[in-house]
C-alpha positions as CSV (number, residue, x, y, z in Angstrom):
1,X,-34.6,-162.4,29.4
2,X,-33.0,-159.1,30.4
3,X,-33.7,-157.8,33.4
4,X,-35.5,-154.5,31.4
5,X,-37.6,-157.5,29.6
6,X,-38.6,-158.6,32.9
7,X,-39.5,-155.2,34.5
8,X,-41.9,-154.9,31.8
9,X,-43.8,-158.4,31.1
10,X,-43.9,-157.8,35.2
11,X,-45.6,-153.9,34.1
12,X,-47.9,-155.5,31.1
13,X,-49.3,-158.0,34.0
14,X,-49.7,-154.7,36.6
15,X,-51.9,-153.4,34.4
16,X,-53.5,-156.2,33.2
17,X,-54.6,-157.5,36.9
18,X,-55.0,-153.8,37.3
19,X,-58.1,-153.7,34.2
20,X,-59.4,-157.6,35.7
21,X,-59.0,-156.1,39.9
22,X,-61.7,-152.6,38.0
23,X,-63.5,-155.1,36.5
24,X,-64.6,-157.2,39.6
25,X,-65.6,-153.6,41.5
26,X,-67.9,-153.3,39.0
27,X,-69.5,-156.2,39.3
28,X,-69.6,-156.2,42.9
29,X,-70.9,-152.9,43.1
30,X,-73.9,-152.9,45.5
31,X,-77.2,-152.6,44.2
32,X,-79.9,-150.1,44.8
33,X,-81.9,-151.7,47.5
34,X,-85.8,-153.4,46.8
35,X,-88.3,-151.2,48.0
36,X,-91.5,-153.8,49.2
37,X,-94.1,-153.5,46.0
38,X,-96.9,-151.3,47.3
39,X,-100.0,-153.5,49.4
40,X,-102.3,-150.6,47.6
41,X,-104.2,-149.8,43.8
42,X,-103.9,-146.4,45.6
43,X,-99.9,-146.3,46.2
44,X,-99.3,-147.8,42.7
45,X,-101.1,-145.4,41.5
46,X,-98.7,-143.1,43.5
47,X,-95.6,-145.1,42.3
48,X,-97.2,-143.7,38.1
49,X,-97.5,-140.4,39.2
50,X,-94.1,-140.6,40.4
51,X,-92.3,-141.7,37.1
52,X,-94.5,-139.4,34.8
53,X,-92.6,-136.5,37.7
54,X,-89.5,-138.0,36.9
55,X,-89.5,-137.8,33.6
56,X,-91.4,-134.4,32.9
57,X,-88.8,-133.0,35.1
58,X,-86.2,-131.7,33.3
59,X,-88.9,-130.8,30.4
60,X,-89.6,-126.6,31.2
61,X,-93.5,-127.0,30.2
62,X,-95.5,-130.7,30.1
63,X,-98.3,-132.7,31.2
64,X,-100.6,-135.6,30.7
65,X,-103.6,-136.9,31.1
66,X,-104.2,-140.3,31.7
67,X,-107.4,-142.1,32.1
68,X,-107.8,-145.8,32.5
69,X,-109.4,-148.8,34.4
70,X,-110.2,-151.8,34.5
71,X,-113.0,-154.7,35.4
72,X,-112.5,-157.7,37.7
73,X,-115.7,-160.4,37.8
74,X,-115.6,-163.2,39.0
75,X,-112.1,-163.9,39.3
76,X,-111.0,-162.3,36.3
77,X,-110.4,-159.4,34.5
78,X,-113.5,-158.8,32.0
79,X,-112.2,-155.8,30.7
80,X,-109.0,-152.5,31.1
81,X,-109.4,-149.3,29.5
82,X,-105.9,-146.6,28.8
83,X,-105.6,-143.5,27.4
84,X,-102.5,-140.9,27.4
85,X,-103.1,-137.8,26.2
86,X,-100.9,-135.1,26.2
87,X,-101.2,-131.8,28.2
88,X,-101.2,-129.9,24.9
89,X,-103.5,-131.6,23.2
90,X,-106.0,-131.7,25.9
91,X,-105.9,-127.9,25.8
92,X,-106.3,-127.5,22.4
93,X,-109.3,-129.6,22.7
94,X,-112.7,-127.8,20.6
95,X,-115.0,-126.9,22.7
96,X,-117.4,-128.7,21.0
97,X,-115.7,-131.5,20.8
98,X,-116.2,-131.8,24.7
99,X,-120.4,-131.3,24.7
100,X,-120.7,-133.8,21.2
101,X,-118.9,-135.9,24.7
102,X,-120.2,-135.4,27.2
103,X,-123.9,-133.7,26.2
104,X,-125.4,-137.0,26.2
105,X,-124.5,-137.3,29.7
106,X,-126.4,-134.3,30.8
107,X,-129.6,-136.1,30.8
108,X,-130.5,-138.6,33.7
109,X,-132.3,-141.2,32.4
110,X,-129.8,-141.8,29.9
111,X,-126.9,-142.1,32.1
112,X,-128.9,-144.4,34.0
113,X,-129.3,-146.6,30.3
114,X,-125.3,-146.2,30.7
115,X,-125.3,-148.1,34.5
116,X,-127.6,-150.3,33.7
117,X,-125.7,-151.6,30.3
118,X,-122.2,-152.0,32.3
119,X,-123.0,-154.9,34.1
120,X,-123.6,-156.3,30.4
121,X,-126.6,-156.3,27.4
122,X,-129.9,-155.9,27.8
123,X,-133.6,-156.0,26.4
124,X,-135.6,-152.9,25.6
125,X,-138.5,-155.1,28.5
126,X,-135.0,-155.1,30.9
127,X,-134.1,-151.4,30.6
128,X,-137.6,-150.4,31.4
129,X,-137.7,-152.6,34.5
130,X,-134.5,-150.9,35.6
131,X,-134.5,-147.9,34.9
132,X,-138.1,-146.8,35.2
133,X,-139.2,-146.1,31.7
134,X,-141.2,-147.2,29.3
135,X,-141.6,-146.9,25.4
136,X,-141.5,-143.8,23.7
137,X,-139.1,-142.2,26.7
138,X,-136.3,-145.2,26.4
139,X,-136.0,-145.6,23.2
140,X,-135.9,-141.8,22.8
141,X,-132.8,-141.4,25.2
142,X,-131.9,-145.0,23.3
143,X,-131.4,-143.5,20.3
144,X,-129.6,-140.1,21.7
145,X,-127.2,-142.7,23.0
146,X,-126.7,-144.2,19.6
147,X,-126.2,-141.6,18.2
148,X,-123.7,-140.7,20.5
149,X,-121.8,-143.7,19.6
150,X,-121.7,-145.2,22.8
151,X,-124.6,-148.5,22.8
152,X,-124.9,-150.0,19.8
153,X,-127.6,-153.3,18.9
154,X,-126.4,-156.0,17.3
155,X,-128.9,-158.2,17.2
156,X,-132.9,-156.9,17.8
157,X,-134.3,-155.8,21.0
158,X,-130.9,-156.6,22.4
159,X,-128.9,-152.7,23.2
160,X,-124.7,-153.3,24.6
161,X,-122.1,-150.5,25.5
162,X,-120.1,-149.9,22.7
163,X,-116.2,-149.7,24.3
164,X,-116.4,-145.8,24.1
165,X,-119.5,-145.8,25.7
166,X,-118.5,-148.1,28.0
167,X,-115.1,-145.4,28.7
168,X,-117.2,-142.7,29.1
169,X,-119.7,-143.4,31.6
170,X,-116.7,-144.4,33.6
171,X,-114.9,-142.0,34.3
172,X,-118.0,-140.0,34.5
173,X,-119.1,-141.7,36.9
174,X,-115.4,-142.0,38.8
175,X,-115.5,-137.8,37.9
176,X,-119.2,-138.0,40.0
177,X,-117.5,-139.8,42.6
178,X,-114.7,-137.7,43.3
179,X,-114.5,-136.5,46.9
180,X,-114.8,-132.2,47.0
181,X,-114.9,-132.2,42.8
182,X,-118.5,-132.0,42.9
183,X,-120.4,-129.2,43.9
184,X,-123.0,-129.7,46.7
185,X,-126.3,-131.2,46.0
186,X,-128.6,-127.7,45.7
187,X,-132.1,-128.6,47.3
188,X,-134.2,-128.4,44.1
189,X,-137.4,-125.5,45.2
190,X,-141.1,-126.5,43.5
191,X,-142.2,-124.6,40.8
192,X,-145.1,-121.4,42.4
């Protein structure tokens, strides 16, 4: 083997070694530091918002509205829901659709019925006892809630929330419970 051949072989070996060192360096790169998991649901929500901010960060006009929740009873998750809507679609929602969605909630008696049914299926007599409504008025409000698609009666005399009814009352109640969102209550003046 000539000197030139030996030098060429050494050059190839050095190139091969350099390639292997490069691969080893990439494999040993320090991994990003893992943060401790959030300690509260509120911290998880903040992480979700931060993630969404990063996703829409490069877009000049973007947004999303999301609604979700879950319910746990006796140590088990019994229900969960999640919906996300592009902010552009939210802005284009027709006013009539908003009114049809929220209209049934503008009556306190209907809200009482929906809140009662959140606990589970009820008979008319159980609803009457819990809401103070009886006879005609109770059935009138149940009919309106059924027409809205928020309540169903799978068997005679038994009432349940539909998935839409469950979502709408939970979201409305959450909005009403949000500090600073609901206007201060105005004392009603007796009619003269």
